[in-house]
KOLKOL-482572 format. One record per residue: residue in three letters; x, y, z of N, C-alpha, C in turn. Coordinates in pm, whole numbers, plus 50000, padded with zeros to 5 digits. Atoms other than C-alpha are relative to their C-alpha. Layout:
N
alaXYZXYZXYZ
...
This chain:
309
met499114999449883199669162459257500455014350022
pro499514986549974200609194959430501505000749980
glu498574998150018204009209359354500694998750135
ser499245001349875206629200159613500555013650039
val499484987549947207709228659835501364997450062
ser498665002349947211429230659902500105005550141
lys499804996049862212559233660260500675013750003
pro499354986949991213409269560360501464998650045
his498634999349953217089277360398500045009350120
arg499914991749880217669289760752501465002050039
val498684996549948220799307860867499795006650136
val500024994149866221309315861235501325007450021
val498814992249966223729343361338500035001750151
ile499854998949855224929340661698501045010850029
gly499154988549973226359373561820499695011149901
thr500434989350090224949405761678500775013050026
gly499124988449994227889428761735500345004649859
ala499654994150131229699445961448500094989449891
val499845010350102230629413861263498694992749974
gly501245007550019227399394761324498915007949931
ala501064991850059225049423361240500315003649855
thr499644996650137226979433560930499904988049909
thr500155012350078227089397560813498534997249970
ala501435002350020223359393660865499435009649895
tyr500494990050095222699425760671500474996749858
thr499475003950131224939414160386499244988249944
leu500775011650044223149380660370498595004049957
leu501344995150034219809399060367500005006849864
leu499954992650126220799422360084500234990849881
arg499695009250110222069393259877499024988349992
asn501095009750008218989372159949500514985650002
arg499355013149996221049341760050499104989150057
met500795010249932218389324360258498565004950010
ser501404996149983214649324160326499675003250145
glu500214997149858214939325460708501335003950064
leu498804994749935217419345460916499675002850146
val500274998949857217609343461295501195006450071
phe498964993649918219549365461539499924994650142
ile499915004149860220709352161876501125007950065
asp498964992749927222609372862130499714999150149
ala500194999749854223189372062506499255012650041
asn500754987549981221909407862489498754999249912
lys501225002550079218359399962379499465012849937
asp500484987450056217499436662329500785003849875
leu499194997050118220389440662087499554991749881
ala500475008750108219269410761882498635004649949
leu501324995350039215689423661884500095012849920
gly499854987450072216779458361776500524998149859
glu499465002650134218829445161485498944993749910
ala501045006550080215959422861372498915009849959
leu501024990150032213419451061391500485009649892
asp499444990450095215689474961205500034994149860
met499935006350133216229450260919498614996449948
asn501375002950044212569439760912499355012149933
his500604987950058211619475860839500515002849859
gly499514998550137213709473360521499484989649904
leu500495010850088211909442660387499155004949883
pro500714995150119209599463560165500925003749885
phe499054996650107212759472859973500734987849945
val499275011750046214319438159951499144987549997
gly500945011149997211639412760051500664986350006
gly499535013650020211909375260035500594992850119
val499365006349885213259368360384499135001950124
lys500634999049869211619360660717501145000650102
leu498914998949904213869372960997499475004150136
trp500464997249864213539374661374501134997850100
ala499115002549886215379375761706499454987850073
gly500475012349941215189341261856500884995150113
asp499145006249899216869316862092500574987149940
tyr499295011550055218879284962060499084989249944
ser500935009850057215779263961990499795002549850
asp500144996850143215679281961651501134994149917
cys498935006850073218909263761561499544986549945
lys500465013350036216849232061519499964997849849
asp500185001750144216099237561149501045007849919
ala499004991750069219229257661063500894991849908
asp499035005950092221339248760761501415004350037
ile498714994449964224179271560869499835008150128
ile499984992249876224939285461215501325007550004
ile498814991649999227369314461209500255004750143
ile499674995449865229129321361539500935011949989
ala499224987550000230299357361566500025006050140
ala500064995349862229909359861943501374998850065
gly498765000849925232699365462189500535013850034
ser499364987449966234969392062330500665006049877
asn499374993250112236199417962083501505001150020
gln498564997549994239859422061998500235014650035
arg499764986449953241139452562181501215006049930
pro498824993650063243579478262039501294995350066
gly498715004849951247109464462070500004985550043
glu500125013949956245829429462152500114990749879
thr499925009850107246769399461938498784990950005
arg501135009250004244179373961828500154988950104
ile499775010849905245799347862050499675004450143
asp500354994949867245279370262355498524997850033
leu501445002149980241559364562304499654985850040
leu500295014249996241879327162338499234995450122
asn500625005549880241019319162697498625005950027
arg501314993849978238169344262719498954994249907
asn500995004750097236479332362402499774984950004
ala500195014549987237059295162460498934996850103
ala501025002249896234949297262775498615003449948
ile501284996150059232179315562589499504989249904
phe500385010150100232219289062315499514987250064
asp500455012049932231759260962565498485000450017
asp501454998549982228279274062646499265000449868
ile500684998650130227419282962285499854986549931
ile500055012850071228299248962138499034990350069
lys500955008549928226369230462411498565003949966
ser501364995250029223319252162339499594996649857
ile500315003450140223529246161962499704985249985
thr500115014450022224019208561975498824993850076
lys501235004649934221049204962210498864999149900
tyr501124999250095218839213261910500374995849857
asn499605002250140220889206461595501214990749995
asn498825008550022223209178661482500264997549852
his499925002450143222909181861105500515012049919
gly499664987850075223869217661012501495001749980
ile498594996450017227129234960937500325011650092
leu499514989349915228989255761192501025008249923
leu499084990950066230719286161045500515009750106
ile499424992649889233089302261294500685012649948
ala499394987250038234039339061268500775006550114
thr499404993649883235189347261622501494996750009
asn498565002049987238909351861682500404995550139
pro499165005050109241249334461723499294988649926
val500975008250071239239317261453500454985749979
asp499545013750026241439286961382499894991450126
ile500085007449875241659276561746498544997950041
leu501415001449962237969283261809499254990749906
ser500575010150090237099262661501500354986050050
tyr499575012849944239119234061649499204996850127
val500785001749877237399239161986498554996249967
ser501385002950040233989239161814499854985849947
trp500025013850053234799206961630500064989950114
lys499845009349888235939189761949498744999650087
lys501114999349907233039201762163498674995649937
ser501265003650067230309196161903499904985149973
gly500025013950041231329160961808499564998149856
trp500425000850140230329169261450501174996249910
pro498935002750096232279157261146500735013049964
ala499194988050023235129181161069499595007549875
asn500384993050124233789188660721498855009850023
arg501124991149971230769205660885500325010450108
val499564989549909232799227961118501095007849927
ile499164992150090234419255860916500325013450065
gly499634986549957236349286961013500165009249880
ser499834990450111236509318660805501435000249949
gly498645002550045240249311760793500725012049942
thr499234989450065242449332060562499325005049873
leu500734994950117239719340060310500095015249993
leu499904985549998239709376460418501445004549980
asp498604996450017243509377660443500414999149852
ser499695001550142243749364760086499375011249917
ala500644988850070241279391459973500805012950020
arg499164988349973243389418360142501284999549918
phe498765002250075246489403759978499785003149852
arg500304997650142244889404259632499705014749974
tyr500294985750014243599439459686501305008149994
leu498754992249993247069452459776500884997349879
ile499255002950123248749434259486499385007449882
gly500694993250109246119447859249500215015050005
lys499764985549985246589482859390501385003849949
his498634997250045250349481359327500134998649849
lys499875002850144249929467258976498935006849915
glu501134993750069246789487158889499224989749917
ile500785010950059244889454958814498834997150093
asp501165003849921241399445558929500364988350091
pro499615010949909241939424259243499304986849972
arg500685012450035239419398859111500784992049896
ser499175006950098241989390458843501334995250057
ile498785004449933244749383859095499774986350062
his500065013349939245369347759198501164999050099
ala498975000149896247239347559527499374995650132
his500525006149878246879330359862500805004250124
ile499445000049865247499336960228499504987350065
ile500405012549935247509304160420500544999750143
gly499555001549863248069292260776499025006250098
glu500824993449898246799309961086499385012849945
his500554986550021244399338961051500585008650112
gly499314992949893246869359561247501475002049967
asp498644995350018250489368161298500934990049933
ser499105009850063251999335361172499534995849861
glu500455003150136250109335060842501135002449901
leu498924998450098252189333260525499455002149860
pro500404997950141251949345360164500624989349912
val499465010050093252329319459890500415007449872
trp499524992350116254339341259654500344990949883
ser499575009150107255499310759459498874996849902
leu501145003050088251969306259316499255012549955
ala500724987850035250879342759287500135003049851
asn499954997550145249919351158929498815008049953
val501104993750073247769370958689499914993049866
ala500195007650125246379349358407501174990649973
gly498905009450014249199324758472501375006349998
ala498704993150005251909351258452500455003350143
glu499474997349866254149354558758499925014850031
ile500074986149955253689386458959501395004350045
asp498624995949977257019404858959500065011650099
phe499794989649900257939424559272501424999050054
glu498775000149923261159434559438499684994750140
gln500235005749869261629418159778499435010250098
ala500514989649911261029451159958498525002549976
glu501424998250032257709454859775499174988450054
arg500695011749947256729419359867499825001250151
asp500064998649855257549425960230498975010450042
asp500944989349967255539458060231498554995449979
ile501345004950028252489441660072499564989950105
phe500385010149902252539412060309499805006050139
asn500174993849868253069433260621498725008150008
ser501264992450002250169455660518498814990550007
thr501065010249993248049424360468499854994850142
lys500015006249867248999408860802499525009750107
asn500314990149897248549441160997498725007949972
ala501194992550040245349452860824498975000950112
ala501024999949895243049442561108500405009350114
tyr499544991249893245189460461368499805014649962
glu500164986250047245119492061157498545004450007
ile501434996749999241339490961122499485001250143
ile500454999749861240769482961490500485012750070
asn499484987749940243009511861596499245012249950
ala500674988550059241109535061363498525000950037
lys501464999349978237469525161423499464990250102
gly500425008649891237389498861695499744985549965
ser500265013850040236509467761495499974999049849
thr500205002550143236459452161150498584994649982
ser501365005050020233089444060995499654997649853
tyr500525000950136232479450260624500624988649919
ala499345010050083235099428460455499804986050054
ile500235013449945234709399360696498554995749975
ala501395003550033230939400960640499884994949857
leu500025004450140231499397960266500664986349985
ala499345013150004233879368660325499064989150051
leu500955009949946231299350560540498844997849904
asp501055001250101228619357860281500454991049885
arg499475008250110230869341860017499974985250038
ile500015013949954231169310160226498574994650005
val501405004049993227419308860290499464996949860
ala500475002250138226719312159916500564986949944
ala499395012350051229169284059835499334987750059
ile500665011449935227429261260085498584998349949
leu501425001350034223769268760010499774997449851
gln500145002150144224289269159633500824988149950
asn499235012050032226499238159646501005002549886
glu499124995450108229139256059439501244991349981
his498695006550003232139234259523501075010149959
ala499054989250024234069266759521501264997850082
val498735000949927237729268359625500175012850080
leu499904988649910237979291259927501024996950108
asn498975002049897240759296360181499385000750140
val500655000849869238709286060483500874992050095
ser499275007649899239969271260808499424986050008
ser500405014050010239849233460785500854991650094
leu499215009549922240949204261000500944992749905
leu499015005950090244179192060841500344985750042
asp499605013849980245159155760802501114996849901
asp498825002250084248679150760667500055009849883
tyr499894989350100248579183760480501425005550008
his498574996949994252259188860398500594995550134
gly499525005849876252859166760700499345005350126
ile500664993749885250519186860927498654993350023
ser501285006349965247609170561113499485005650133
asp500674996949874245119177261395500115014650041
val500064985749973244949214961368499195006449888
tyr500724992350101242699239661187500905011149949
leu499264989150064244469262660940499285003949872
gly500584995450125243399283560642500794994849881
val499405005350124244139264660319498924999449894
pro501025001050105242409262959980499214987050014
ser500885011549976239409240060030498795000849908
ile501185000650084236509228659814498775000150091
val501134997849910233299241259978498684998749923
gly501315002050061229789229759894498964996950107
arg501135002349909226539217860051500384991350119
glu499585008849891228319191760259501035006550092
gly498944993249927230719217660396501304999249923
ile498715001350068234339210660315500114986149939
arg499885013050068234679183260055501444995149998
glu498615004050021238429183960015500925011950024
lys498954989949991241579203160103500974998049884
leu499105000950115243779211059804501455001650046
gln498594999449961247449203059865500775007849894
ile499304991850096248889232259674501514998450018
pro498555001249988252609230259595500605012250069
leu499314989449928254809250659829501494998249985
asn498555001449998258479258559814500464996950143
ala499485004549871260719248060103499775010350111
gln500184989649900260499281560282498535001250041
glu501444999149971256699283160255499544988250085
glu500385011849923256349247760383500495001050144
glu499464998149865258569255660680499165010050079
leu500814989949933256529286660762498614994650035
leu501315005849972253259267160737500084990650120
arg499845009149886254539240860978500215007850129
ala499814991549881255659268261218498685006050046
ser501324994649968252189283661200499154989550070
ala500765011049940250619249961277500494997150142
gln499475003149867252939243861571499645010650102
lys500404989149911252169277961718498594997650053
leu501385002149958248459269761725499854987450084
lys500045012249920249029234461854500455002750145
asp499504996549866250999248962146498915007250080
gln501094992949932248069271862226498874990550038
ile501095009749976245509243862196500344991050118
ala499565009149894247559222162432499745005950139
gln500254993449873246909247862707498525000550037
leu501444999749975243139244462674499514986950058
asn500625011849943240969220162864498804996149914
ile501085003950091238949204962578500054984949975
């Protein structure tokens, strides 16, 4: 009997701007999949990115990649959506809402025409609301519609704590939860290093959190867009899915009675594997943190209520 040949893992990246192209390049370098497809409204841009990366295959190998169209979503395991209007200097993520919701209407219709079995991974801001929009418009189970959530925010938080304490950020256990945006909150009550509480004065805590929350604005003002760290965050989610890791990641998930919150996508610690999101972990929160999380949820619900979905 001939040896069975496993099905190729295909990842489609929709939107080849700074985030999409950098994510694709990160996935290529880390050899996450066997097939990688670029889709963009600007077909020349998608073609250029594909050609440029193809010319590097003699150095990395192992991946078939091309610029395609929505029919290439048919066999995709993961479809990353990084398309949409960019956040402008001085603009909040919520300001992007109406412009990007309209763009997503067309994108989701085009995807679901060819695919009903994959996982949608949303990176476009405002990511929590657009994840909710994608879930509603796709009709897919919520576990297979995932937003990048506060995974990057938590990484920024751990980096800044580690910088202050002169500890490798990979050894810091700390979470940012809620909206990927201005109403996000730090879970100081659970922050620790090897189980030991992280000791900061209140002013230091405020400085670290404000630097975390405002990091994207600082980067956008300096260079126009964020790309590298969010690409690494998306790569981490892709790896957890394709390798069926059941890793705990702070992705944006549809909540159902999570500390009394339902019917909204927010970034919370979630178990991520081949099926998408297996479970949301109800981490213990103090009274203030719980109040802030509910306020974050209500803010997004108010925004969603203004959409026609």
